[in-house]
PASEBA-1860 file (N, C-alpha, C; in nm, 3 decimals):
! residues 285
1> MVQIEIDD> 1.461/0.755/3.311/1.387/0.664/3.243/1.341/0.689/3.112 ~ 1.372/0.620/3.017/1.314/0.659/2.877/1.172/0.668/2.854 ~ 1.111/0.742/2.784/0.967/0.764/2.770/0.943/0.706/2.616 ~ 0.837/0.625/2.607/0.795/0.577/2.485/0.648/0.587/2.438 ~ 0.643/0.655/2.330/0.505/0.683/2.269/0.481/0.617/2.138 ~ 0.365/0.541/2.140/0.318/0.477/2.008/0.228/0.568/1.947 ~ 0.251/0.605/1.812/0.165/0.700/1.745/0.028/0.642/1.736 ~ -0.068/0.725/1.791/-0.210/0.673/1.751/-0.261/0.656/1.632
9> GSGFCFGV> -0.203/0.750/1.536/-0.235/0.749/1.391/-0.167/0.652/1.293 ~ -0.094/0.575/1.366/-0.040/0.465/1.275/-0.105/0.315/1.292 ~ -0.090/0.245/1.218/-0.145/0.091/1.221/-0.233/0.100/1.107 ~ -0.307/-0.016/1.102/-0.382/-0.068/0.983/-0.503/0.053/0.934 ~ -0.473/0.062/0.805/-0.603/0.150/0.746/-0.735/0.060/0.726 ~ -0.842/0.147/0.693/-0.971/0.074/0.684/-0.963/-0.047/0.598 ~ -0.906/-0.052/0.463/-0.900/-0.142/0.391/-0.834/-0.267/0.441 ~ -0.713/-0.262/0.494/-0.645/-0.373/0.544/-0.707/-0.429/0.662
17> TTAIRKAE> -0.772/-0.344/0.760/-0.863/-0.385/0.866/-0.978/-0.490/0.814 ~ -1.040/-0.464/0.713/-1.146/-0.533/0.663/-1.083/-0.660/0.617 ~ -0.976/-0.645/0.530/-0.930/-0.789/0.480/-0.903/-0.883/0.580 ~ -0.818/-0.823/0.683/-0.785/-0.921/0.787/-0.918/-0.965/0.876 ~ -1.008/-0.892/0.896/-1.138/-0.932/0.978/-1.186/-1.045/0.876 ~ -1.214/-1.026/0.757/-1.270/-1.120/0.666/-1.192/-1.268/0.668 ~ -1.074/-1.253/0.682/-0.987/-1.358/0.668/-0.998/-1.452/0.803 ~ -0.994/-1.379/0.918/-1.004/-1.435/1.054/-1.160/-1.477/1.078
25> EELAAGKT> -1.250/-1.432/1.025/-1.377/-1.484/1.038/-1.397/-1.631/0.960 ~ -1.343/-1.633/0.832/-1.347/-1.770/0.782/-1.262/-1.866/0.842 ~ -1.135/-1.836/0.893/-1.055/-1.931/0.959/-1.111/-1.954/1.100 ~ -1.168/-1.896/1.161/-1.225/-1.915/1.305/-1.349/-2.016/1.282 ~ -1.415/-2.004/1.170/-1.516/-2.102/1.126/-1.462/-2.240/1.100 ~ -1.330/-2.258/1.077/-1.263/-2.394/1.031/-1.273/-2.411/0.901 ~ -1.289/-2.299/0.808/-1.279/-2.343/0.680/-1.141/-2.320/0.615 ~ -1.122/-2.385/0.501/-1.002/-2.363/0.433/-0.999/-2.243/0.334
33> LYCLGDIV> -0.893/-2.144/0.368/-0.913/-2.018/0.292/-0.775/-2.008/0.223 ~ -0.768/-1.970/0.098/-0.673/-1.919/0.039/-0.656/-1.765/0.004 ~ -0.533/-1.724/0.002/-0.535/-1.565/-0.017/-0.441/-1.540/-0.138 ~ -0.487/-1.466/-0.215/-0.401/-1.447/-0.330/-0.302/-1.334/-0.315 ~ -0.161/-1.374/-0.288/-0.080/-1.265/-0.257/-0.065/-1.247/-0.085 ~ 0.035/-1.181/-0.070/0.024/-1.160/0.102/-0.081/-1.066/0.126 ~ -0.149/-1.102/0.229/-0.279/-1.028/0.270/-0.232/-0.882/0.309 ~ -0.120/-0.857/0.356/-0.073/-0.722/0.400/0.093/-0.730/0.388
41> HNGMECER> 0.142/-0.620/0.340/0.283/-0.624/0.337/0.360/-0.615/0.468 ~ 0.341/-0.704/0.542/0.396/-0.711/0.696/0.414/-0.874/0.714 ~ 0.536/-0.904/0.717/0.576/-1.038/0.734/0.513/-1.108/0.860 ~ 0.533/-1.040/0.967/0.503/-1.099/1.093/0.323/-1.098/1.106 ~ 0.262/-1.015/1.038/0.124/-1.045/1.047/0.076/-1.143/0.952 ~ 0.152/-1.159/0.833/0.128/-1.272/0.740/0.157/-1.397/0.833 ~ 0.252/-1.417/0.905/0.285/-1.540/0.984/0.197/-1.551/1.082 ~ 0.132/-1.456/1.131/0.016/-1.482/1.250/-0.087/-1.549/1.173
49> LRSMGLIT> -0.138/-1.498/1.055/-0.251/-1.568/0.985/-0.216/-1.691/0.920 ~ -0.090/-1.711/0.898/-0.070/-1.859/0.838/-0.070/-1.957/0.949 ~ -0.047/-1.906/1.066/-0.063/-1.994/1.177/-0.191/-2.030/1.216 ~ -0.294/-1.941/1.163/-0.435/-1.992/1.178/-0.482/-2.073/1.075 ~ -0.411/-2.072/0.977/-0.445/-2.174/0.872/-0.462/-2.097/0.712 ~ -0.433/-1.979/0.718/-0.427/-1.900/0.592/-0.318/-1.938/0.489 ~ -0.375/-1.981/0.375/-0.268/-2.038/0.254/-0.246/-1.937/0.156 ~ -0.130/-1.878/0.157/-0.094/-1.771/0.047/-0.060/-1.822/-0.081
57> INHDELKA> -0.115/-1.791/-0.194/-0.086/-1.844/-0.314/-0.062/-1.740/-0.394 ~ 0.011/-1.766/-0.536/0.049/-1.667/-0.631/-0.062/-1.700/-0.756 ~ -0.047/-1.612/-0.851/-0.151/-1.623/-0.968/-0.156/-1.758/-1.053 ~ -0.035/-1.803/-1.054/-0.009/-1.952/-1.119/-0.076/-2.056/-1.051 ~ -0.076/-2.048/-0.911/-0.132/-2.143/-0.822/-0.292/-2.145/-0.838 ~ -0.332/-2.007/-0.852/-0.475/-1.970/-0.849/-0.534/-2.048/-0.983 ~ -0.463/-2.050/-1.087/-0.510/-2.111/-1.202/-0.526/-2.255/-1.202 ~ -0.468/-2.342/-1.099/-0.472/-2.481/-1.079/-0.571/-2.510/-0.971
65> LHDVKVLL> -0.643/-2.408/-0.913/-0.732/-2.437/-0.804/-0.876/-2.447/-0.858 ~ -0.961/-2.536/-0.798/-1.098/-2.557/-0.829/-1.184/-2.558/-0.690 ~ -1.309/-2.524/-0.704/-1.392/-2.537/-0.601/-1.347/-2.513/-0.449 ~ -1.287/-2.380/-0.443/-1.229/-2.343/-0.317/-1.260/-2.203/-0.296 ~ -1.239/-2.159/-0.175/-1.248/-2.010/-0.129/-1.116/-1.944/-0.143 ~ -1.112/-1.828/-0.223/-1.014/-1.738/-0.212/-1.038/-1.602/-0.186 ~ -0.948/-1.552/-0.101/-0.976/-1.406/-0.051/-0.884/-1.308/-0.136 ~ -0.924/-1.215/-0.190/-0.876/-1.109/-0.244/-0.839/-1.006/-0.163
73> RAHGEPPE> -0.729/-0.962/-0.143/-0.685/-0.849/-0.055/-0.716/-0.719/-0.103 ~ -0.675/-0.628/-0.005/-0.730/-0.475/-0.019/-0.673/-0.414/-0.152 ~ -0.563/-0.464/-0.189/-0.493/-0.402/-0.331/-0.582/-0.425/-0.447 ~ -0.669/-0.508/-0.443/-0.751/-0.531/-0.567/-0.701/-0.625/-0.686 ~ -0.758/-0.667/-0.766/-0.714/-0.744/-0.874/-0.772/-0.712/-1.004 ~ -0.701/-0.733/-1.114/-0.754/-0.719/-1.263/-0.871/-0.817/-1.289 ~ -0.945/-0.781/-1.385/-1.060/-0.853/-1.444/-1.041/-0.998/-1.461 ~ -0.894/-1.041/-1.509/-0.868/-1.163/-1.555/-0.855/-1.265/-1.425
81> TYEIARRN> -0.853/-1.216/-1.315/-0.843/-1.285/-1.190/-1.002/-1.323/-1.165 ~ -1.101/-1.262/-1.194/-1.234/-1.283/-1.157/-1.272/-1.371/-1.272 ~ -1.210/-1.373/-1.385/-1.256/-1.475/-1.480/-1.204/-1.610/-1.446 ~ -1.090/-1.611/-1.415/-1.030/-1.734/-1.349/-1.106/-1.801/-1.265 ~ -1.162/-1.713/-1.169/-1.235/-1.783/-1.050/-1.374/-1.830/-1.089 ~ -1.420/-1.743/-1.207/-1.547/-1.794/-1.252/-1.550/-1.942/-1.317 ~ -1.441/-1.941/-1.385/-1.411/-2.072/-1.487/-1.376/-2.199/-1.394 ~ -1.310/-2.166/-1.261/-1.263/-2.288/-1.197/-1.360/-2.290/-1.056
89> NIEIIDAT> -1.483/-2.220/-1.067/-1.566/-2.235/-0.954/-1.504/-2.216/-0.829 ~ -1.442/-2.101/-0.828/-1.375/-2.054/-0.700/-1.473/-1.942/-0.640 ~ -1.499/-1.962/-0.523/-1.570/-1.843/-0.441/-1.481/-1.758/-0.404 ~ -1.515/-1.611/-0.447/-1.415/-1.510/-0.408/-1.480/-1.448/-0.282 ~ -1.389/-1.429/-0.196/-1.413/-1.332/-0.076/-1.349/-1.192/-0.100 ~ -1.417/-1.116/-0.157/-1.362/-0.993/-0.221/-1.325/-0.887/-0.121 ~ -1.209/-0.849/-0.072/-1.177/-0.743/0.026/-1.100/-0.644/-0.041 ~ -1.111/-0.613/-0.153/-1.080/-0.485/-0.221/-1.114/-0.376/-0.150
97> CPVVLQLQ> -1.013/-0.274/-0.122/-1.057/-0.170/-0.058/-1.140/-0.083/-0.124 ~ -1.240/-0.014/-0.069/-1.349/0.045/-0.144/-1.254/0.171/-0.214 ~ -1.175/0.242/-0.175/-1.104/0.347/-0.238/-1.037/0.279/-0.356 ~ -0.982/0.189/-0.357/-0.923/0.113/-0.482/-1.039/0.072/-0.561 ~ -1.133/0.017/-0.545/-1.247/-0.045/-0.610/-1.305/0.083/-0.707 ~ -1.317/0.175/-0.631/-1.383/0.308/-0.690/-1.275/0.367/-0.817 ~ -1.134/0.355/-0.785/-1.042/0.390/-0.863/-1.041/0.308/-0.992 ~ -1.047/0.170/-0.978/-1.063/0.083/-1.090/-1.184/0.129/-1.161
105> RRIKREYD> -1.299/0.136/-1.108/-1.409/0.164/-1.192/-1.380/0.290/-1.272 ~ -1.329/0.402/-1.207/-1.300/0.520/-1.292/-1.214/0.501/-1.397 ~ -1.113/0.445/-1.383/-1.008/0.399/-1.493/-1.083/0.321/-1.603 ~ -1.156/0.227/-1.573/-1.218/0.139/-1.669/-1.320/0.225/-1.759 ~ -1.387/0.319/-1.689/-1.466/0.405/-1.760/-1.408/0.506/-1.850 ~ -1.301/0.557/-1.806/-1.206/0.625/-1.895/-1.162/0.574/-2.018 ~ -1.114/0.440/-1.992/-1.062/0.362/-2.099/-1.151/0.332/-2.215 ~ -1.270/0.296/-2.145/-1.384/0.238/-2.237/-1.437/0.360/-2.320
113> SNPDAQIV> -1.441/0.479/-2.284/-1.493/0.587/-2.349/-1.391/0.656/-2.428 ~ -1.254/0.641/-2.405/-1.152/0.680/-2.485/-1.023/0.601/-2.505 ~ -1.036/0.493/-2.564/-0.925/0.411/-2.562/-0.801/0.432/-2.648 ~ -0.801/0.562/-2.707/-0.681/0.609/-2.770/-0.609/0.691/-2.688 ~ -0.664/0.755/-2.561/-0.588/0.839/-2.489/-0.476/0.748/-2.411 ~ -0.388/0.842/-2.362/-0.272/0.777/-2.264/-0.348/0.778/-2.140 ~ -0.377/0.667/-2.086/-0.404/0.663/-1.935/-0.271/0.626/-1.865 ~ -0.241/0.737/-1.782/-0.128/0.706/-1.711/-0.128/0.720/-1.554
121> IFGKPGHA> -0.083/0.609/-1.509/-0.083/0.582/-1.359/0.037/0.604/-1.281 ~ 0.057/0.703/-1.177/0.163/0.736/-1.103/0.151/0.628/-0.997 ~ 0.255/0.532/-0.994/0.253/0.433/-0.898/0.375/0.338/-0.895 ~ 0.391/0.219/-0.836/0.531/0.149/-0.842/0.481/0.046/-0.929 ~ 0.580/0.036/-1.044/0.545/-0.082/-1.134/0.563/-0.216/-1.080 ~ 0.477/-0.291/-1.100/0.465/-0.427/-1.049/0.382/-0.446/-0.929 ~ 0.355/-0.341/-0.852/0.277/-0.332/-0.736/0.127/-0.410/-0.755 ~ 0.089/-0.465/-0.662/-0.045/-0.546/-0.678/-0.142/-0.460/-0.712
129> EVLGLVGQ> -0.162/-0.328/-0.652/-0.273/-0.244/-0.667/-0.256/-0.200/-0.812 ~ -0.133/-0.169/-0.845/-0.116/-0.102/-1.004/-0.145/-0.193/-1.092 ~ -0.099/-0.322/-1.082/-0.150/-0.438/-1.178/-0.296/-0.453/-1.188 ~ -0.376/-0.427/-1.101/-0.520/-0.422/-1.059/-0.560/-0.318/-1.161 ~ -0.507/-0.193/-1.145/-0.554/-0.072/-1.223/-0.522/-0.093/-1.384 ~ -0.400/-0.137/-1.413/-0.371/-0.170/-1.534/-0.452/-0.261/-1.605 ~ -0.503/-0.343/-1.549/-0.572/-0.469/-1.593/-0.719/-0.397/-1.625 ~ -0.763/-0.289/-1.586/-0.884/-0.227/-1.645/-0.872/-0.171/-1.775
137> TNSKAIVI> -0.752/-0.140/-1.823/-0.733/-0.101/-1.957/-0.672/-0.190/-2.060 ~ -0.702/-0.324/-2.039/-0.644/-0.415/-2.143/-0.486/-0.408/-2.127 ~ -0.433/-0.381/-2.017/-0.297/-0.357/-2.016/-0.243/-0.239/-2.100 ~ -0.319/-0.136/-2.143/-0.265/-0.034/-2.214/-0.227/0.082/-2.131 ~ -0.260/0.087/-2.009/-0.217/0.213/-1.925/-0.047/0.207/-1.917 ~ -0.015/0.341/-1.909/0.126/0.356/-1.887/0.149/0.380/-1.737 ~ 0.251/0.317/-1.669/0.281/0.333/-1.552/0.403/0.398/-1.520 ~ 0.420/0.523/-1.446/0.522/0.612/-1.439/0.565/0.599/-1.279
145> AGIDDAKA> 0.677/0.580/-1.248/0.729/0.584/-1.109/0.762/0.725/-1.044 ~ 0.792/0.826/-1.149/0.805/0.967/-1.117/0.821/1.050/-1.224 ~ 0.894/1.170/-1.206/0.892/1.270/-1.313/0.993/1.205/-1.427 ~ 1.091/1.139/-1.401/1.171/1.083/-1.508/1.097/1.007/-1.620 ~ 1.009/0.919/-1.573/0.923/0.845/-1.649/0.824/0.930/-1.720 ~ 0.781/1.027/-1.673/0.689/1.114/-1.731/0.745/1.183/-1.856 ~ 0.860/1.195/-1.857/0.944/1.262/-2.001/0.939/1.173/-2.095 ~ 0.897/1.048/-2.100/0.879/0.965/-2.207/0.732/0.968/-2.252
153> LDFNRDIY> 0.638/1.037/-2.201/0.516/1.035/-2.252/0.489/1.115/-2.367 ~ 0.409/1.079/-2.460/0.372/1.161/-2.589/0.283/1.288/-2.564 ~ 0.355/1.389/-2.573/0.287/1.522/-2.516/0.179/1.582/-2.635 ~ 0.204/1.514/-2.730/0.087/1.560/-2.869/-0.022/1.473/-2.843 ~ -0.051/1.380/-2.746/-0.158/1.288/-2.740/-0.224/1.313/-2.602 ~ -0.358/1.314/-2.591/-0.445/1.326/-2.457/-0.367/1.241/-2.353 ~ -0.347/1.301/-2.233/-0.318/1.231/-2.131/-0.416/1.236/-2.008 ~ -0.455/1.139/-1.937/-0.535/1.116/-1.816/-0.432/1.064/-1.718
161> LYSQTTKS> -0.425/1.153/-1.618/-0.326/1.097/-1.503/-0.400/1.057/-1.371 ~ -0.371/0.926/-1.355/-0.415/0.886/-1.202/-0.301/0.862/-1.111 ~ -0.356/0.823/-0.993/-0.257/0.779/-0.886/-0.275/0.662/-0.805 ~ -0.178/0.571/-0.791/-0.180/0.448/-0.693/-0.225/0.521/-0.561 ~ -0.314/0.462/-0.482/-0.384/0.524/-0.368/-0.291/0.581/-0.255 ~ -0.165/0.516/-0.259/-0.075/0.501/-0.163/0.052/0.602/-0.177 ~ 0.049/0.667/-0.300/0.162/0.756/-0.322/0.177/0.887/-0.265 ~ 0.287/0.944/-0.291/0.311/1.077/-0.223/0.241/1.187/-0.292
169> LDEFHRII> 0.146/1.265/-0.237/0.071/1.380/-0.283/0.162/1.486/-0.341 ~ 0.265/1.505/-0.276/0.355/1.625/-0.330/0.439/1.565/-0.475 ~ 0.474/1.447/-0.480/0.534/1.392/-0.597/0.436/1.396/-0.720 ~ 0.314/1.351/-0.672/0.195/1.376/-0.768/0.173/1.508/-0.835 ~ 0.183/1.600/-0.758/0.176/1.749/-0.797/0.271/1.783/-0.857 ~ 0.399/1.727/-0.850/0.507/1.768/-0.934/0.511/1.708/-1.062 ~ 0.445/1.585/-1.076/0.422/1.530/-1.209/0.314/1.615/-1.290 ~ 0.220/1.643/-1.215/0.146/1.738/-1.275/0.168/1.855/-1.342
177> DYIQEHIS> 0.238/1.926/-1.261/0.315/2.058/-1.310/0.423/2.032/-1.435 ~ 0.469/1.917/-1.433/0.583/1.875/-1.530/0.498/1.851/-1.662 ~ 0.379/1.777/-1.647/0.296/1.744/-1.765/0.241/1.863/-1.828 ~ 0.188/1.953/-1.743/0.112/2.080/-1.791/0.218/2.164/-1.853 ~ 0.345/2.168/-1.814/0.448/2.249/-1.882/0.469/2.213/-2.012 ~ 0.460/2.083/-2.049/0.507/2.024/-2.175/0.390/1.982/-2.248 ~ 0.266/1.967/-2.212/0.164/1.904/-2.304/0.130/2.021/-2.430 ~ 0.110/1.940/-2.534/0.089/2.027/-2.661/-0.047/2.101/-2.644
185> PEATFRSF> -0.064/2.220/-2.693/-0.185/2.311/-2.694/-0.294/2.215/-2.765 ~ -0.279/2.130/-2.845/-0.379/2.059/-2.933/-0.438/1.942/-2.836 ~ -0.344/1.879/-2.735/-0.389/1.767/-2.662/-0.458/1.810/-2.518 ~ -0.537/1.712/-2.496/-0.603/1.738/-2.365/-0.527/1.668/-2.243 ~ -0.505/1.723/-2.138/-0.465/1.689/-1.998/-0.550/1.695/-1.896 ~ -0.578/1.599/-1.812/-0.673/1.597/-1.719/-0.601/1.518/-1.612 ~ -0.607/1.566/-1.486/-0.533/1.470/-1.373/-0.650/1.457/-1.259 ~ -0.642/1.331/-1.193/-0.750/1.302/-1.106/-0.659/1.263/-0.969
193> DTICRQVA> -0.689/1.339/-0.853/-0.621/1.309/-0.731/-0.697/1.178/-0.661 ~ -0.619/1.073/-0.685/-0.697/0.961/-0.639/-0.611/0.897/-0.530 ~ -0.538/0.973/-0.469/-0.452/0.944/-0.345/-0.539/0.909/-0.209 ~ -0.536/0.821/-0.143/-0.613/0.792/-0.034/-0.595/0.885/0.084 ~ -0.675/0.960/0.129/-0.670/1.059/0.239/-0.626/0.983/0.349 ~ -0.651/0.857/0.392/-0.604/0.784/0.502/-0.463/0.781/0.515 ~ -0.387/0.774/0.376/-0.252/0.775/0.372/-0.196/0.906/0.367 ~ -0.259/0.994/0.289/-0.204/1.127/0.278/-0.216/1.203/0.394
201> NRMPNISS> -0.317/1.199/0.473/-0.328/1.266/0.603/-0.235/1.236/0.708 ~ -0.192/1.112/0.688/-0.066/1.069/0.785/0.051/1.138/0.770 ~ 0.077/1.184/0.647/0.214/1.259/0.622/0.227/1.363/0.723 ~ 0.144/1.488/0.747/0.164/1.572/0.844/0.162/1.526/0.981 ~ 0.099/1.445/1.003/0.074/1.386/1.153/0.208/1.317/1.186 ~ 0.241/1.221/1.089/0.361/1.164/1.131/0.494/1.258/1.140 ~ 0.468/1.347/1.073/0.601/1.442/1.062/0.609/1.527/1.173 ~ 0.487/1.563/1.252/0.488/1.632/1.375/0.519/1.521/1.489
209> FAKRHDLI> 0.484/1.418/1.480/0.505/1.305/1.556/0.673/1.282/1.573 ~ 0.725/1.279/1.465/0.878/1.241/1.452/0.947/1.351/1.510 ~ 0.901/1.468/1.500/0.964/1.590/1.571/0.978/1.595/1.707 ~ 0.883/1.549/1.777/0.863/1.539/1.900/0.980/1.459/1.999 ~ 1.033/1.349/1.924/1.112/1.245/1.988/1.256/1.255/1.940 ~ 1.353/1.189/2.046/1.487/1.182/2.009/1.507/1.090/1.914 ~ 1.445/0.974/1.907/1.452/0.858/1.855/1.319/0.805/1.789 ~ 1.324/0.780/1.656/1.191/0.705/1.596/1.227/0.581/1.534
217> LFVCGRKS> 1.134/0.485/1.579/1.131/0.356/1.533/1.025/0.330/1.437 ~ 1.040/0.337/1.320/0.944/0.306/1.209/0.926/0.155/1.175 ~ 0.804/0.094/1.226/0.790/-0.044/1.210/0.722/-0.077/1.088 ~ 0.764/-0.144/0.985/0.721/-0.139/0.879/0.783/-0.265/0.787 ~ 0.687/-0.358/0.710/0.755/-0.448/0.642/0.814/-0.368/0.510 ~ 0.923/-0.417/0.460/1.019/-0.356/0.372/0.965/-0.351/0.236 ~ 0.848/-0.430/0.218/0.789/-0.418/0.090/0.670/-0.328/0.081 ~ 0.647/-0.266/0.195/0.511/-0.158/0.207/0.553/-0.033/0.113
225> SNGKVLFN> 0.467/-0.001/0.021/0.494/0.121/-0.048/0.459/0.247/0.033 ~ 0.328/0.237/0.098/0.321/0.373/0.187/0.422/0.380/0.292 ~ 0.472/0.261/0.328/0.564/0.260/0.449/0.684/0.327/0.410 ~ 0.733/0.304/0.280/0.858/0.378/0.237/0.837/0.537/0.239 ~ 0.710/0.571/0.198/0.675/0.715/0.197/0.675/0.778/0.324 ~ 0.618/0.705/0.410/0.594/0.775/0.541/0.732/0.755/0.629 ~ 0.807/0.666/0.615/0.944/0.665/0.664/1.033/0.763/0.618 ~ 1.033/0.807/0.498/1.111/0.904/0.454/1.076/1.033/0.510
233> ECRSVNPN> 0.926/1.046/0.535/0.888/1.168/0.565/0.941/1.173/0.726 ~ 0.941/1.073/0.801/1.007/1.073/0.926/1.151/1.106/0.944 ~ 1.224/1.049/0.840/1.369/1.067/0.843/1.401/1.212/0.808 ~ 1.323/1.274/0.715/1.333/1.409/0.650/1.328/1.512/0.793 ~ 1.238/1.489/0.886/1.242/1.590/0.982/1.308/1.538/1.118 ~ 1.339/1.405/1.120/1.428/1.346/1.227/1.529/1.231/1.180 ~ 1.660/1.285/1.148/1.749/1.196/1.092/1.779/1.064/1.179 ~ 1.754/1.071/1.305/1.766/0.977/1.391/1.639/0.888/1.385
241> SHLIEGPD> 1.609/0.836/1.272/1.483/0.728/1.232/1.521/0.611/1.183 ~ 1.480/0.498/1.229/1.518/0.376/1.195/1.410/0.287/1.132 ~ 1.412/0.237/1.011/1.299/0.148/0.979/1.336/0.007/1.013 ~ 1.246/-0.060/1.098/1.259/-0.211/1.151/1.131/-0.285/1.115 ~ 1.148/-0.415/1.093/1.042/-0.508/1.073/0.983/-0.540/1.192 ~ 1.058/-0.551/1.288/1.015/-0.602/1.422/1.093/-0.585/1.536 ~ 1.050/-0.634/1.660/1.133/-0.590/1.793/1.304/-0.655/1.772 ~ 1.324/-0.752/1.702/1.470/-0.817/1.693/1.564/-0.736/1.637
249> EIKREWIE> 1.513/-0.629/1.555/1.605/-0.547/1.484/1.644/-0.419/1.574 ~ 1.608/-0.386/1.680/1.622/-0.292/1.772/1.754/-0.302/1.810 ~ 1.844/-0.212/1.813/1.991/-0.216/1.863/2.018/-0.136/1.987 ~ 2.056/-0.189/2.084/2.080/-0.128/2.223/2.158/-0.006/2.195 ~ 2.238/0.030/2.111/2.337/0.141/2.104/2.232/0.265/2.071 ~ 2.114/0.220/1.990/2.033/0.324/1.950/1.961/0.390/2.069 ~ 1.943/0.328/2.171/1.878/0.383/2.284/1.960/0.461/2.383 ~ 2.093/0.451/2.374/2.189/0.499/2.468/2.177/0.655/2.469
257> GIDTIGIC> 2.151/0.710/2.594/2.144/0.859/2.593/2.018/0.930/2.540 ~ 1.906/0.839/2.504/1.798/0.880/2.453/1.689/0.908/2.581 ~ 1.598/1.017/2.551/1.508/1.056/2.655/1.367/1.009/2.608 ~ 1.344/1.043/2.489/1.210/0.995/2.420/1.219/0.905/2.302 ~ 1.127/0.810/2.289/1.132/0.730/2.171/0.984/0.734/2.111 ~ 0.968/0.772/1.987/0.845/0.736/1.921/0.834/0.629/1.832 ~ 0.746/0.556/1.841/0.720/0.421/1.772/0.598/0.451/1.681 ~ 0.615/0.436/1.549/0.511/0.454/1.436/0.527/0.358/1.335
265> GATSTPKW> 0.436/0.361/1.239/0.447/0.259/1.117/0.324/0.294/1.008 ~ 0.340/0.207/0.925/0.261/0.202/0.801/0.109/0.160/0.819 ~ 0.028/0.196/0.693/-0.097/0.143/0.697/-0.100/-0.014/0.708 ~ 0.015/-0.083/0.688/0.009/-0.229/0.685/0.089/-0.285/0.810 ~ 0.106/-0.192/0.905/0.153/-0.237/1.043/0.061/-0.247/1.163 ~ 0.073/-0.391/1.211/-0.053/-0.411/1.312/0.001/-0.323/1.432 ~ -0.102/-0.290/1.509/-0.081/-0.236/1.649/0.010/-0.315/1.740 ~ -0.037/-0.456/1.734/0.042/-0.541/1.825/0.195/-0.556/1.805
273> LMERCRDR> 0.226/-0.531/1.698/0.375/-0.529/1.666/0.449/-0.410/1.716 ~ 0.389/-0.284/1.687/0.434/-0.166/1.748/0.447/-0.196/1.919 ~ 0.358/-0.250/1.983/0.346/-0.274/2.124/0.483/-0.359/2.172 ~ 0.488/-0.463/2.076/0.598/-0.577/2.117/0.725/-0.483/2.107 ~ 0.751/-0.395/2.000/0.868/-0.330/1.997/0.887/-0.238/2.132 ~ 0.776/-0.184/2.180/0.789/-0.100/2.289/0.827/-0.184/2.415 ~ 0.751/-0.309/2.409/0.805/-0.414/2.529/0.941/-0.434/2.525 ~ 0.990/-0.466/2.411/1.118/-0.503/2.399/1.225/-0.399/2.463
281> IINGI> 1.191/-0.284/2.436/1.286/-0.170/2.482/1.262/-0.164/2.658 ~ 1.129/-0.179/2.693/1.105/-0.170/2.840/1.170/-0.288/2.920 ~ 1.176/-0.373/2.846/1.230/-0.519/2.912/1.381/-0.527/2.878 ~ 1.458/-0.404/2.831/1.596/-0.388/2.832/1.653/-0.449/2.716 ~ 1.571/-0.472/2.608/1.627/-0.535/2.440/1.665/-0.663/2.485
END
């Protein structure tokens, strides 16, 4: 009989839990609620909330709304979004993660005090959180996805380096080392470790979890940034790891000859979805 373990450390982080709780409270009260962007990078959880009445909108649709309630998800938003809400008499339910909010304020203070410096954000270009961070600098911040992008920085000018909260700590340190090697003696370089420990601490935990099992099913929406980082960590220690969005993607041949299966996921993966994957296997797929 195959043994299945669901990773206790996987599942929603604090910020996502808070955003979903706020949405559920409003919807349970029978109120119309809009959400700016997917509340979480997990299609099945978004569908569950849509069935409860949550209406997902984009930024263009926000501009056309008046006198409604709009939830801002954990990723955060640039100042422009709050200005649109104020003009259109939109009530904001702000579920921005406190870690992200603190980072936004730090970047804004840095920009206000030193607008000529290069404020650099290690992050995924176009990611919702990154757009919110860049917005604190009147869109002047430079976004780098990795060391290759860092090569294009002006090393004769001051550089202040921050990170999207869900990026890889190892990669962040590689970028720091690269900039330190190339920065001009006349320029100032400072780096700020702004990676969320709820995500960073999952790396060693998920690594040891993946090593314990013959097969790893990593349950995650394919748009999840931290999901990609965590899945790559699983696969690096256990090549027999598969990224799936839900139970329908589990293949029978993966299970053949397997004694132990580990099921884990991202900070955007609901526990109920991992449990459904377990039940699918128990019920013979």
